[in-house]
C-alpha positions, 0 to 999 in steps of 0.5 A: 352342742358344737357352737355352729350346729343347730338353728342359729338366727341371723339376727335383724337389728331393731332400729328406731324411727331416727335409725339409731339402734334400740339396744333394749329391744335387741336384747329382748329379741335375742332373749326371745329367740333363745327362749323359743328354742333357737340354739344361738344367734349370728349378729352383725351379718347381712340381715343385721345391716353390718355394712351400715354400722359404725365400729362402736355399734358393731362392738356394742351389738356383740356385747348386748347379744352376749349379755342377753344370751347369758350362756343359754345359747351361742353368739357367733358374730359375723366378722365380714369386712373389706379387708382381712386385717379388719376382719381379723380385728373383729374376730379378736374382739369376738374372742374377747367377748367370749364368742366361740366362733365367727362367720366370715365372708370372703373378701367382698370389696372386689371379685377376689381370686383363689389366692386372695381368698386363701390369704384372707382366711389365713389372716383371720384364722390367726385370731384363733377362733373357729371360722364358719365360712360364708359362701354367698356368691350372689352378693360377693361374686366369689364362689367358695366352690367345694374344691376351694372349701376343701383346701381351706379346711385341709389347712385348718382355716375353717370348720364349716360353711354357710352355704347360700348358693341355693344349689342343693347339690352343694351339700353332697359335693362339699361332703365328698370334697371335704369330709369333716367340713360342716355344711350349714344351711344358709338359704332358708328356702332349701333348708329341708333339702340341705338337712336331708343332705347332712347339714349340721346347722341352719343360719337362718333369717325367718326365725326372727319372726317364727323361731319355734316353728323353724326349730320344729322344722329343723329338728324334724328334718335332721331326724329324717322325720318327713311326716313332721318336716314336710308339711311344716316346710310347705306352710313356711316356704312362701316366707322362707323364699324371701330370705333369698330376695334382694329385699330380704332385710325389709321383708323379714322385719315386716314378718316380725311386725306381722307376728307382733314383734318389732321389726322396724325400719332399715338404714339406707341404702335400703328403702321401704318395701313397695305396697305390692311387696308388703301385701304379698308378704302379708298374704303369704303369712303361714296359717 
């Protein structure tokens, strides 16, 4: 399978109560996800709280994920950074760890213009690994529009895009503007719609808690088996919607706790869920 196809889990990072990383639990989590049918993991993404990690911690997260995957699933780390030079260094470290591809946000220190975005991807592409762009204009304020993605793809800078606008029309628009560029569903609550539009993969958050259920949904969706996919989607959708909310990290970690896995706390600046939010997540649990 192409490394960025299938269900890749944007992994949550288990933290102890003192907010240090529990690498033993993280390794067990990666193993469980792959054993449950997921095709790989995407560590050091937003769900993995990469912005709060030290350089040494980011290296260790990829190392532990790669060892735990043990060739049974892919590891496609996030390499986002304030600048292209740092992102390129993270990409080079990913290559050294044996990762087959990386996921890269546009510059996220400021609202970059088109020239800066192209220069950013050019610099990181020098590391030689395939790049899945990550379009998240909600957080970065930079929209990788279909025509911009087409420019990046035509130059050979990206192989796919994790599409997180929530606009299901983008699946069709990107296919028209950039034939051959793989669309990856990024927002969990439009995964079915993007699968039907031809998405090749799903980089997702809720499988941290429900991996087998999400794989079943995805595989049915890409086959066009709506008799299986649609009922499953309706059951999962109340939880899938949390992936697009501000509190998505805390919410998904609570989901993990609710299914008997370990989610645990988050590092600042994230704060715990309110009692009302936690109660709503528990009440929405798939049944």
